Structures are given as structure tokens and as C-alpha cells.
C-alpha positions as CSV (number, residue, x, y, z in Angstrom):
1,X,24.1,13.8,9.6
2,X,25.4,10.6,8.2
3,X,25.2,7.0,9.4
4,X,25.6,3.5,7.9
5,X,22.8,1.0,8.2
6,X,25.0,-1.8,9.6
7,X,25.8,0.3,12.6
8,X,22.5,2.3,12.7
9,X,24.3,4.8,14.9
10,X,22.2,7.9,14.0
11,X,21.9,8.9,17.6
12,X,18.3,9.9,17.3
13,X,15.6,8.6,19.7
14,X,13.8,6.8,16.8
15,X,14.9,5.4,13.5
16,X,14.5,8.1,10.8
17,X,14.5,5.9,7.8
18,X,10.7,5.6,7.4
19,X,10.4,9.3,7.7
20,X,12.7,9.8,4.7
21,X,10.8,7.5,2.3
22,X,7.4,9.3,2.7
23,X,4.6,9.7,2.2
24,X,3.9,6.1,1.4
25,X,0.5,4.8,0.2
26,X,-1.3,2.5,2.6
27,X,-2.2,-1.0,1.4
28,X,-5.4,-1.7,3.3
29,X,-5.6,-5.3,2.5
30,X,-8.6,-7.6,3.1
31,X,-8.4,-11.3,2.8
32,X,-10.2,-14.4,4.0
33,X,-9.0,-17.5,5.7
34,X,-9.6,-21.0,4.3
35,X,-12.2,-21.3,7.1
36,X,-14.1,-18.2,5.8
37,X,-13.0,-15.7,8.5
38,X,-12.5,-12.2,7.0
39,X,-9.3,-10.3,7.8
40,X,-8.4,-6.6,7.3
41,X,-5.0,-5.0,7.9
42,X,-3.1,-1.9,6.7
43,X,0.4,-2.2,5.3
44,X,2.6,0.9,4.9
45,X,5.0,-0.9,2.5
46,X,2.7,-1.1,-0.5
47,X,2.5,0.2,-4.0
48,X,1.4,-0.3,-7.6
49,X,4.4,-2.0,-9.2
50,X,3.3,-2.5,-12.8
51,X,0.5,-1.4,-15.1
52,X,0.3,-4.1,-17.8
53,X,-0.6,-6.4,-16.3
54,X,-1.5,-4.4,-13.2
55,X,0.5,-5.7,-10.3
56,X,0.4,-4.5,-6.7
57,X,2.6,-5.6,-3.8
58,X,3.0,-5.2,-0.1
59,X,5.6,-6.4,2.3
60,X,5.2,-7.7,5.8
61,X,7.6,-8.2,8.7
62,X,6.9,-11.6,10.2
63,X,4.3,-13.9,8.8
64,X,0.8,-12.5,9.5
65,X,-2.8,-13.6,8.9
66,X,-3.0,-11.6,5.6
67,X,-0.1,-13.5,4.1
68,X,-1.4,-16.9,5.4
69,X,-4.8,-16.2,4.0
70,X,-3.7,-15.0,0.6
71,X,-1.3,-17.9,0.1
72,X,-4.0,-20.3,1.1
73,X,-6.9,-18.9,-0.9
74,X,-5.1,-17.1,-3.8
75,X,-7.0,-13.8,-3.5
76,X,-7.1,-10.4,-1.7
77,X,-8.5,-6.9,-2.1
78,X,-6.8,-3.5,-1.8
79,X,-9.2,-1.0,-0.1
80,X,-8.5,2.7,-0.6
81,X,-7.6,4.2,2.8
82,X,-8.8,7.8,3.1
83,X,-8.5,10.4,5.8
84,X,-12.1,9.9,7.0
85,X,-11.3,6.3,7.7
86,X,-8.1,6.9,9.7
87,X,-9.6,5.4,12.9
88,X,-10.8,2.3,11.2
89,X,-7.4,1.9,9.4
90,X,-5.6,2.3,12.7
91,X,-7.8,-0.1,14.7
92,X,-7.5,-2.7,12.0
93,X,-3.7,-2.8,12.6
94,X,-4.3,-4.3,16.0
95,X,-2.5,-7.6,16.7
96,X,-5.5,-9.9,17.4
97,X,-6.2,-13.6,17.1
98,X,-6.8,-15.0,13.6
99,X,-10.3,-15.8,14.6
100,X,-11.2,-12.1,15.0
101,X,-13.1,-10.4,12.2
102,X,-11.3,-7.1,11.7
103,X,-14.2,-5.7,9.7
104,X,-16.2,-5.8,12.8
105,X,-13.4,-4.7,15.0
106,X,-12.8,-1.6,12.9
107,X,-16.5,-0.9,12.6
108,X,-16.6,-1.0,8.7
109,X,-19.0,-2.8,6.4
110,X,-18.0,-5.9,4.4
111,X,-19.5,-6.2,1.0
112,X,-19.1,-8.8,-1.7
113,X,-16.5,-8.5,-4.4
114,X,-17.2,-9.3,-8.1
115,X,-14.3,-11.5,-9.2
116,X,-12.9,-12.8,-5.9
117,X,-14.4,-14.2,-2.8
118,X,-12.7,-11.8,-0.5
119,X,-15.0,-9.0,0.9
120,X,-14.4,-5.3,0.4
121,X,-14.7,-2.3,2.7
122,X,-18.0,-0.6,1.7
123,X,-16.9,2.7,3.0
124,X,-13.7,2.8,0.9
125,X,-13.7,5.0,-2.2
126,X,-12.0,2.5,-4.4
127,X,-11.0,-1.2,-4.4
128,X,-8.7,-3.4,-6.4
129,X,-9.7,-7.1,-6.5
130,X,-6.5,-9.1,-6.8
131,X,-5.4,-12.7,-7.6
132,X,-2.3,-13.8,-5.7
133,X,0.8,-14.2,-7.9
134,X,3.7,-15.1,-5.6
135,X,5.6,-14.4,-2.4
136,X,9.2,-13.2,-2.6
137,X,11.2,-13.8,0.6
138,X,13.4,-10.8,1.3
139,X,16.9,-10.9,2.8
140,X,17.0,-10.3,6.6
141,X,19.8,-8.8,8.7
142,X,22.1,-11.4,10.2
143,X,21.3,-11.8,13.9
144,X,17.8,-10.4,13.5
145,X,15.3,-13.2,12.8
146,X,12.6,-11.0,11.4
147,X,11.7,-12.4,7.9
148,X,10.2,-10.0,5.5
149,X,8.0,-11.2,2.6
150,X,6.8,-9.4,-0.5
151,X,3.4,-10.5,-1.6
152,X,2.5,-9.8,-5.2
153,X,-1.0,-9.8,-6.8
154,X,-2.5,-9.2,-10.2
155,X,-5.4,-6.7,-10.3
156,X,-8.4,-8.4,-11.9
157,X,-11.1,-5.8,-11.2
158,X,-11.4,-2.2,-10.1
159,X,-14.2,-0.4,-8.2
160,X,-14.3,3.5,-8.1
161,X,-16.9,5.6,-6.4
162,X,-18.5,7.6,-9.2
163,X,-18.5,10.7,-7.1
164,X,-14.8,11.0,-7.6
165,X,-14.7,10.8,-11.3
166,X,-14.7,14.3,-12.7
167,X,-14.3,15.3,-16.4
168,X,-13.2,11.8,-17.2
169,X,-10.4,11.7,-14.5
170,X,-10.2,10.3,-11.0
171,X,-10.1,13.1,-8.5
172,X,-7.4,11.6,-6.3
173,X,-7.1,14.7,-4.1
174,X,-10.8,14.8,-3.6
175,X,-10.6,11.2,-2.3
176,X,-8.2,12.4,0.4
177,X,-5.9,9.4,0.4
178,X,-4.4,8.7,3.8
179,X,-0.6,8.2,3.6
180,X,2.0,6.8,6.0
181,X,4.9,8.9,7.3
182,X,7.5,8.0,9.9
183,X,7.0,7.2,13.5
184,X,3.2,7.3,14.4
185,X,2.5,9.9,11.8
186,X,0.1,9.9,8.9
187,X,0.0,12.3,5.9
188,X,-2.8,14.0,3.9
189,X,-2.6,14.9,0.2
190,X,-3.7,18.5,0.0
191,X,-3.1,19.5,-3.6
192,X,-1.6,18.4,-6.9
193,X,0.9,19.8,-9.4
194,X,0.4,18.9,-13.1
195,X,3.4,18.8,-15.5
196,X,3.2,17.6,-19.0
197,X,6.0,15.2,-20.0
198,X,8.0,16.0,-23.2
199,X,6.6,14.0,-26.1
200,X,10.1,13.1,-27.3
201,X,13.7,13.8,-26.1
202,X,14.3,16.1,-29.1
203,X,11.9,18.6,-27.5
204,X,14.1,18.9,-24.4
205,X,16.8,21.5,-23.8
206,X,19.9,19.4,-23.4
207,X,22.4,22.2,-23.4
208,X,23.0,21.9,-19.7
209,X,23.5,18.2,-19.9
210,X,26.0,18.5,-22.8
211,X,28.1,20.8,-20.7
212,X,28.0,18.4,-17.8
213,X,29.2,15.4,-19.7
214,X,32.0,17.3,-21.5
215,X,33.7,18.4,-18.3
């Protein structure tokens, strides 16, 4: 099938776009309001965007409590979403008043962070404490007043459950990360494939490429 985004005439009962860019890591973001009220919410548009300095980002349609809190206080925490916490992650996506503590709503434990004032989810296998960098306002479709914002943060501290460090490496598969698919679907990471990268381009067999570019 083929369709253009402007027309969005795919003819399917649901938009397939999110099912094509998948699986996506879930940014389970905790923040705190200027009044000290904790907030916890999952974002399926999230990723590690740079390593030095380490920068993470998540985008949100419409302005939500997470964005308000982060811009006001300058801090947030990424909590590792795992399969065993799927119900808590799902519940924390509820649209509730800003006065509601989503840690309590989701039934998870709030513990203090080290470098930021925002609490972490104790049950999560890992956490990234972050300092807010900036908000990038993304273009929105003409006629659809749904503003999307990309919130960027610099990672200042990392917590990892020692049970998932094996032979000097993080056992990501063992942590069972929960991922977001399309529609109402979540994904599970079941195994990994390891491939060593060539140390230099001279080690690569470029015969196929040379034929391609000489046609």
C-alpha cells in the first residue's frame, strides 16, 4: 500500500504509522511541581539522543504536567520501564488532575534521587537523573491545533540495579525492557544479536559497492 501523509488516506481502521516505527523505548518520566507534587507519566516518543554529553529527549502532544514541571523546576528522572511494571506504567498514563500523585496512583514507591530533587521509582531497574536543557517546539499540521514539544535533558547521574550487571556488562535482555508498539500494543525484548563493527573501512569488502557506483 501507499499513502501520503497530507491526505492520510491509508484506508485502514487505525493509523499504521506508529506500528511502523517500532518498537520504541518508553520514557517513564518522573517530575515534581513547583509546589512539591510528584508526577509520573510514560512517553512513547523517547530516546537517548547523544552520549557525550548524555542527552535524552521525549516529545509530548499538548502541554502536560511533565513539561510544566520540568520547565519550572529544571529537573526530571527517566525510570526504566520493564515488563513486570506494565500495569503501573499503563495506569500512570491516566489523564488526571495535576494535584494527583501518580506514584500513589500507579502503586509504586517513590525514593529520593541523588543529584536532583525529583523522586525515582524504586521498583525500576535503572534511572537517569536529568537536568533540563531546553524545549523545542515542533511544527504542527495546519488546521490541527495540537502542538508537539520536544523536551531535552542532560543526564547527570545513573542508577543501575547490580543484579543486572554481568561480566562487566548491563544485561539489557534480562531487565526485560517494556517497549511501545502501535495501537494499544506493547513489545517485549526476548533476545539479542551481537555483531562486531569493522575497526576501519579498509577491512570491509567494498566490491559490491564499487560495482553499484560504476553502473
